[in-house]
N, C-alpha and C positions, 0 to 999 in steps of 0.2 A: 860657825851658823851651827846651830845645834837642831837635833831631829828626834823623834820619839819612834823607837825602834821597838818590833812586833817581837814578842818571845817567842822561839820555837816551836814550845807547846802549840802556843794559841793560834799560830801559824799552821800545825797540822790538825788540829780542829778545824781551823775554818775550811782546810782542804777536804776534810771528811764529809762535813757540811755539804760542800758546793757536791760531793761525786754522787753522796746518798739522795739529793736533791736530782741532777738527772737522770740516777738508776729508778727513782719513781716515776719522775715525766715521762722515760721511756716504757716504762712495764704500763702506767695507764693508755699509754698512745698505743700500745700493742693488743691491751685489753680491750679497749671500749668498740665497739661496734658503730662503723661509720654509719651518717644519721643519712636517711634519704630524704632526696629536695623533692619537694609536692608541688605541682602546677594544681591549682584548683579553681572554681568557677562558682557562683553563687545560684540556690536557687531562687527564682524570681517567679511574680505574678501576672500575668498580662492574659491575652489574647493567642489562639491558634486557627490558624485555617490548613484542613488538608485541602493539599492539591495533588490531581497527579501533572505532570508536566509530558509532554511530546513534542516532536519536531513535526511539522508538515507539510506540504507543497499546496498551493493554490491553485487551483484549477478552476476553469469555466463549468456551467452547470451540462451542458451539452457542447461538444467540440466535434465538428463535421470534419472529416478528410474529404476534398473534394479531390477525383481523379477523373481518368481519361479510358472509356470503354473501346476506344478504336485508339489504332498507333498511328503515328503521324506526326509530320512537323509541327511545332507551335509558330502560330501566325502575328496572333495579335497577343498581347495583354492587357484587359481593361483595367485590372484593379491589383495595387501593390500592397505592402504593409500596412498596416494599421486602416486600410477603406474599409468604410461602412458600406456594406452590401444590403440588397433585401432577396427575398425569396423571387426565381424567376431573373434577379439581371443575368445580365452575359460578363464573364468573368474572364476568359480566354479563346480563342479560335484557334482549330486546325488544319492545317491547310487543305481543303475539302477538292483538292482536284480528284486526284483517285476515287475518291467516293462517287463525284459528280459523273465518271465518267462508268463506273459500275450502275448508278442508278438510269443512266440512258439506254447499257447494256441491255440491263433489266427490261427496261420499256419495251427496246426493240425485239427480243427474244417472247416478249408479253404481243405483241400486237402480231408478232409471226405465228404463236400459236393459237389465237382468234381467226386469224385467217382459215387454218389446217382444219381448225373446229367447223367453219362455214361451208370449208370444200367438203369436207364428212358429211355434215348434213344434206347436201345437196346430192353426195352420191348414193345415203342412204332413201330420198325421196326417189331417182333413180330406180332402184332397188326394189322400192315396193312396188312401184309404177309393172315391172317388169314380170312384178310377183301374182300383180294381178290379169297381166294380161295371159300368166302361163296358166293359172288357176282357169282363166276361161275356156282356154284351147283344150285344157286335161278335159275339163269339165264335157265338153263338147265331145270330145274323142271316147269318152267314157259311154253316152247317149248312141253313137254311132254302132262303135265297137258291139253295145248290146244288141241293134238289131244286126249286125251283120256287114254294114257297111263299110266299115273299117276294120283291118285285120287287128289280129295282136300285137303285131310289130310296131304298127303305127301307136296303137294308145300304150305301149311300153317307151317309146319314144317322149309321148306328151308326159307321160308320167315323171321321166327324167326331167324333161325340161318346167316341170312342175315343181321338183326337190332342188332344180338347180336356183332356180329363181329364188324358195326359198332360204335356200344357205346364203345367199347372197346380200338378200336383207340382213340376216343375223350378224355378217361378216361387218356389212355397212354400221350397222347398231352399236357394234363394237368400236371400230372405227371415230364415233361420234364420243359414244365414253368416255375413250383415250385422249379424245381431241378435248373435252371440258376437264379431264385430268390435266393434261399441259399447259389450259389456261390458269388452272387454279393453281400449280407449281410457278409458272412464271408470274402469278399476280404475289404470290406469298417473297418469290426471289424479290423484286419490285420493290415489297415493302422492306424485305432486310434491309438493301442497299438505301430504303431512304430514311429508315431507322439509322441504319451509322451515317449517314451524309449528318442527319437531324445532330447525330453525338459528336461532331466536328466543335459544333456550339456548345461548350460548358458554361453552364448556367449555374448559380448559386443554390443551392436548395434549402436554406434557411436564412432568415435574418441575422444580420452578424455583423462582427470584425474582424477580417485580415489579418492574424496574428502569425504568417509565415507562405511566404511564397518559395517553392523549390523548384521551379524553372525559369528559363530566359526566352528570350524568342528567338526563333533557329532550333532551340533545341528538339531534339528529338523524340517521343516519348513511346515506350511500347509497353500495349497493352498484351500480355499473355494470360500466364495464372494468375496474377495479381494485378490490379489497376495501379498504375502511376500517379503516385498522390503532386495534384498541381497546387494545391491551396490548402492551408487549416484557417475552419472558418468557425469561431467563438461565439456563441450565441446571448444574448444581452450582457453584458462583461457587469452590469448596475446587480445581478444576483450571482454570487460566485459559492462555492465550496472548499473546505479546505479537508485534503486526505492527509489524516495522522496516522502512524506504527503506534500503538497504547501495548504495554506487557501484556501477561496475558495473568498478571496477579492485580492490575487494576483493573482489567474491564468490569469486575462485578461492582463496581466503584462509580461506573460510568453508567447514568441515564439518558436515553432519549429525551430530549427535551431541554436540557441544563444548560443555563447561559452559561459562557465562555470567555474566555477574554484571552489576546493574543498581540505580539509585536513582529515586525517585520524587520528587519536591517534598513530598508530604504528612509523607514518612519521611524528610528528608533526612542523617540521622544513622545510618539503616540500610541494608545492604546484601544485595540479594533474588538468588536466585538461579535459574538457569535451563538449559534445554539445549535447542539448535537443532535443532528437531522437522523444518524443512521449507525448501527454499531454491527459491521460486518462477521458473519460465523467464517468467513475465508480465511483461516490461519496459517502464519507463514512462519516457516521454521529457518532461524538462521544461526550455525554455531550452537544449536540445541535451545536457543533462545525462542519462543514462542511470542509471536505478536499479532493482534488482528488489525484491521483499518475502521477506524472514526472516523466518519463525515462529518462536517460540520457546513451549516449554513450561515452566512452573513450578506448583508447588504455590502453595494460598493457603489455608492451614489455618487461620489466626484468622479469616479473610474482610477481613485488613485493607487489601487493595487490592479497588478497586472499577474495573468499566466505565467506560473514558474517559480513564482516568489517564494523562499522558505519562511516559515511562519512558526514561532515560539508559543505554545499554546500553552495556555495553563486553564484546567479544568477543574473549579473547586469541588469538594467531594462532603465536608462536614466541616463546620468552627465551633469554635466554644469562646466564651469572654471570661475573663478577669478568674483565669483558673493555677493553680500550683504547675510553672513548669520548670523543665529541666532541659542541660543541653545536652547532645544525641553524644556528643564525646564522653560526659559523663556514663552513659550507658557500655560504654565501649570497654571502658577501663577494666585492666586487670591489676590485680594487688602483687606486687613481686613476691608472691607466698606460695610453698609448696600445699599441695591438697589436702596432706593432713591438717596444717597448719588453719587453711579458710575452714576446713569442715570445725576445727577448733572457732575459731571466730563464731561460727555461724551458731554452735552451742552457747557459746558466752552472752549472744545477745538478742539467743531467743526465735533462732530462723531456723525454721523446719528444712532438713536439706539429706535425706540419708541414700542420695545420690555422688557417690564418689566421682564417677566420673564427669559430673554436674562440677563440680567440685575442681577436678583438675583442669577443665574447660574454663574455669573461672581464672587461676593463677595462670601467668605470665611474665614478663618482663618489665611492666609497670606501664606498656605505652599505651597513647592510645588509639586503639584500634591493632588490627594485627595485620601483617603482610600477606598479601595472597599468594596462592602455589599460582605454578607454570597456565596450570588452565585454569586458573579460576577464572577469569573474566566469559569462560564458554560456558558457566557452568549456571542452569538456572535458580533465579533468587528464590532463597528460601520464605518460605514465612513469617512473618514480625510475632515474637511472642507477646503473649499479653500482662506478662512481670517480669522484673527484671531485677536484680540488687544491684546498685549503686553505694558509695563508700564515702561515709560523711567524715570530713577531714576536723576534731577538737582542735582550742586555741592549745592544749600544748602537744600538739603532734601525733596525736594519735588518731586511729583509723576508725569507723565503727559500721558496719555494714547496714544496711537496710534497706529491706525488700518492700518493694510498692507494687501496684498494680497501674499498669501503662494503657494510655487513651488515644488520643489521638495523636498525629507528630503532621510536622510540617517539613521534617527531614533536616530541620534545626534544632528545633524544640520538639519536646514529648509531653504532655500532659500527664498529672499525676493524679488518677482517679480516687488511688485511695493509701492505705498502708497495712502492707499485709506482716512487717514484721519489722520492728521498730518506729522510727520518730522523725518528722524531716518536717519543716516549716519555713517560710519562707526570711530568706536571708543565710541558710545556713550553707558552707561549702563544701561540695563535694570535690573528689579528687579527679581528675582527668587524667594526668600524667604523674610519675614516679621515674625519678634516677637516682640509681643506686651506682656509690665507688663500685669498681671493677673487681676491687679486693675483698668487698663484702660476701661471706658467704650465702648461697642461693637462698637459703632460708631463712636469712635474717631481718628479722622484722624491727621497724622504726619504734 
C-alpha cells in the first residue's frame, strides 16, 4: 500500500499558519468590546385614561351606636343582627326593679313633703290669727294708757305680745316657703327616678338596620363616664358611602361631582359606580405620607354591598384618544454610560443639557428602574416632570436619545405631547433595559 507523504517544509508552513490564525482570533476576542444586549418595546398609538386609584371602606351614611344611660342587667332583647327597626321601636329592656323602687320612694317623699307644706300653711294661718288678736290688745292698751287707766308696765307687756305674734307670723311664712321648696325638690327627684325608669326601655333612635349586637340577655351594662354600646344601627343601606384615602399629589385632580367606579372582593366581576361628594381637608400623616379622605356616594338598591367591605376605587382624571404613547418602563431606562458620554450623545443629537448632574442621574446600569434605598418607601412621592429623555434603538444596535414632552399617564403608558429634541414615531423601538457583560468597561458603548 502506498500513500502520499507530506514534506517537512510544507508541514512547518501549515503549523505556522494555524498558530497565526489562533493568535489573530485570540487578539480579536481580547480587543473587541462585548456587545450589550438590549430589551426594547415599540412606540404605539392609542388611548390613555389618567386615573387615581385608591382603596376605601364602605360605610352607611348614618350609623348610630345605641347605648344605655343607666346601669343594670339586660332583661330582654327584641332585635338581633340584620333586624329592620323603625324610630321608637323597643330594642332592649334593662331590669327595671331597682328603678321602680326608686320611683316609689321618691313618690312617698313627695307625699310627705306635701303634708309638711299643708301643716306649715296651717301654722301660718294660726300665727296670723294670734297676730290679729295681739294687735287689737296692743291698740286698746295704748288708748287706756294714754288716759291713765293702765300702767306703763301693762303697755310694755301688750307691746311684747304684739311683737312676738308678728315674729311668729314671719317664722310660719318661712316654714311655708321651705315646705314649697321641699315639694319642688321631691317632685324633681320623682321626675329623675321616672326618667331613669323610662331609660330601662331602650328604643331605636332612627329607622334602619341592626348591623351589630354587643350584649346578651343577663349581661350587666355599666353606664359611668361613657355609655355602653348595645346595638349599632345603620340608617338606609340603600344609600351608602365609600371612605377612601387619597395621596396629596392626587387631591388636586379630584373634583366634587366626578363620577367614579369601584370594585369589591365579594363581586369581582361587577363594577359599581358612584360620585365624589367631598374631599375633606383633615389631613392624615403616616410615615411622612400625607393623605386626605375622599367621600364617595353610591346607590345600593339591592343591598348587595355591606358596611365594612373594602372598595378598590378608580377616579378618572383625564383621557385622550389616538395619541402617541410610550411604556413607562422606557421613561425609567438609564443607559450604561458615564455622565460625560451621555452629554456627548446629547450634543451629537442636538439635545440641550447643560446640567452635568442631570446627566449623572441619567447614567446607570441599563436596568429599567432603580433600587430604592432603605427608607425610600417612607419618602413623599416627588412631582412628575413634564419632559423626559428616552433612548431609541436603531437597526444597527446603536442608541439615539430623544427628548419628549410628557402628557397624561395611566401609570403603564404616557402620552407624548411633543418632541423637544429628536424624532419619534409610531413603531420605533425604545430601549427599556440593557444587559452588559461584567468584563466590559463601565463606560463602554455598544
